[in-house]
N, C-alpha and C positions, 0 to 999 in steps of 0.2 A: 354795570362798567362794559361795553363794546370791544371783543377783541376782535384781529381777522384771524382765523384760520386756513392756516396753509397746511402748505405737502412739505414731505420731506425735500422735492427740488426745491422749495422757495415761492412757491407759486402760490397767489391769496385768494383763499373762497369765500364760504357765506362767511356772516358773525357767529359769535357765540356769546352771552350775556354771562362775563363774572358775578357771582352773590356779593355784593358791597359788606354783607357783614362777614366775608371771610377775604374778599382779596380786593379791603378798600379800609383795611384799619390800621389808623393811626402807629405807628411802630414805635416801643418804646426800648433803647437801650438796655435799660436794668430786669427786665422781662428776658429779654431776650437774653442780656446776658446770665440771669438765674436758670435756661431751660439748656441751656450751652453749656452749662457747669454740671448741670444735675445728669446729661446724656453721657461727657467724657469723664466722671466720676466713676458710673455706671459699670462702665469699658473696664475700669481699674478692678482689675482681683484680690482681693484678699490678700493681704500681708502674711506669711506665717509665721510660726514666732520658734524660737530657738530655744532648746536645750539647755537652760540654768542648769547649774548646782544643784537645788531641789528637785531636778527634773532626772536627773544621772542617774542608772542603776548600777552602783558602784558601791563596795566594804568603807563603812564607816570605823573602822579598826584600827588603831591607830599600828601603821604602818613599822615606823622605825622609834629605835632610843630618845628620847628626851636630851642624854648629851651622851657625852661620845663618842658618835657615831661620826662625826664628821662633816655632816651637812645639813642641813638648816632646819629646825622645829615643823615635823607635820604632823596632823592627825587625821588628813583624808583625803582621798584618792577624788574627789569628789571636785577637789578644786582647780580653778581654771587655769593655772599655769600647769597642771597636767596633761599629756596628752588621752582622751578620752574622757577629760574632765570636761564640767558644765563650763557655757560660755559665759564671760564676763559683760553683762551690761548686753545682752542680746536684739534683737528687733521681737513685738509684741505683737500676739497675733491682733489685728485689727480689720475692718472692715471700713471702704473709703465713699460706699454710695451713700443719700440720705436720702430722705423723702422728700416730692416734690407733687403738690394739691392740683389736680387732671385739670382744674378748670385754667391754672395758668401753665402749665403743660399744654393747653387747645390754645390760651390767647398767641402765647408764643409764636407756631403754628402759625396759626389766620395772622398774626406780624412776618412774619417772615415771608410770605404769599405775598401779603400785601407791598411787602417793603419791592418784591422784584415786580411785581405789579408795579407801582408806582413810579421805580424809575429807571421803564421803557427795558424792562431785562425779563421776561417774561413774552415764551411766546408757546401759541396752541399751535398742534396739528393734531391735523385728523389720526392720523393712525403710522404705527412706526412699522408697518407690514413691508415686508423688502421681496420685491420678485425675484432679487439673486444673491443669497446672505453671503456680498462679499465687499470686502476692506476700502479695500481703493472703489471702488462706485460708490460706496455711504461718504465717504470722506473728501470724493468728490463733488454730490449731493450735500453735505456740510457745510462745507467750506460757501457755499452759497446762503448761508443760511448767518451769516457772521454772527457766530457766538461767544468769542474771546477764548481764551486758554481751557477756560472747566464748563464744561457744559454738561450738569445736572437735568440727562429725562426721566421721566414721569411715569407709566404706564398704571393702566389696568390691572387685574386680580391680577395679571406675571407678564415684564416683557415678552412682549414678543421675541419669538424663538429665529424669527429670522434674524432679528435687526442686536437682537444678547452677544448671534456668533460673530456678525461681521461687528460691532463695535468692539469686542472683548480686547482687541492688538491696538485702537485708537488712543493717546495720553491726552490725559483730559476730558475724556466719552466717558461719564457715567450714569447707570439706568439700575430703575428702581422699583418695586411695584406700588403702589398706591397704601397699599399697609406699612410699607419701610419709610415713605416720607416723614423727613425728621429735621429738625431746623441749623442744624449745624451743618449737615451737608447743602439744605439750600442756600444756607447763609452763604457761605465757601464758593459756589461757584458761581459764577462769571454770569451765566445767563442760565435759567430755567425754565427747561419747555416741560411742555405738559400734552395729552392726548386729548381729545373729547372725555372717554372713557375715565380719566386720572383726574378729571377734572367733574366730572357726577359725586367721583369717590371720595374726593376732600373736600367738597363743600357734603355729605353728608356724612363723613368724620363729622367734620368740626362745626358744627349742628347738633348730631346725633344728642 
């Protein structure tokens, strides 16, 4: 698959060949759903357990008379009805993450990239380097590219510092290094923008 390489000003340059094994895969909703669900569950922190009456450190001695005290009959201060007692039916410790085969995760990434490429929502640019790291100037350049409401920029080893500074306050513009490319962020974006370095690294990552 051939794609025109553009600049941030929207000017077209030479062509780049995209590997069909990475950018030409037919997408499957079930695979993408599994990978996105795995991603979002991995973000969740584990649930902390509440202390129940067996976990509370209090005396087990019967603290009042069985009869004649004018109160209910109790034998343990650990009971949930007392201040400092254990919690009744509290949350149990659990983790929400589950494992997912690495091949499925890689396949999901290929499908997400291919979906953008086939839908015409993939833009390849030469570099993210800017002469002046000015937000206003960058916003004007991105307006020429017609990227939609949300655009995801993926660079090589690291997002170029000038672009990262200029785009930090732009709503709907996200930037990631190639190592951080993931299915959820790619699907969520209206347009995916890759640099030449990002294309090389993503192809190596998916075929490695």
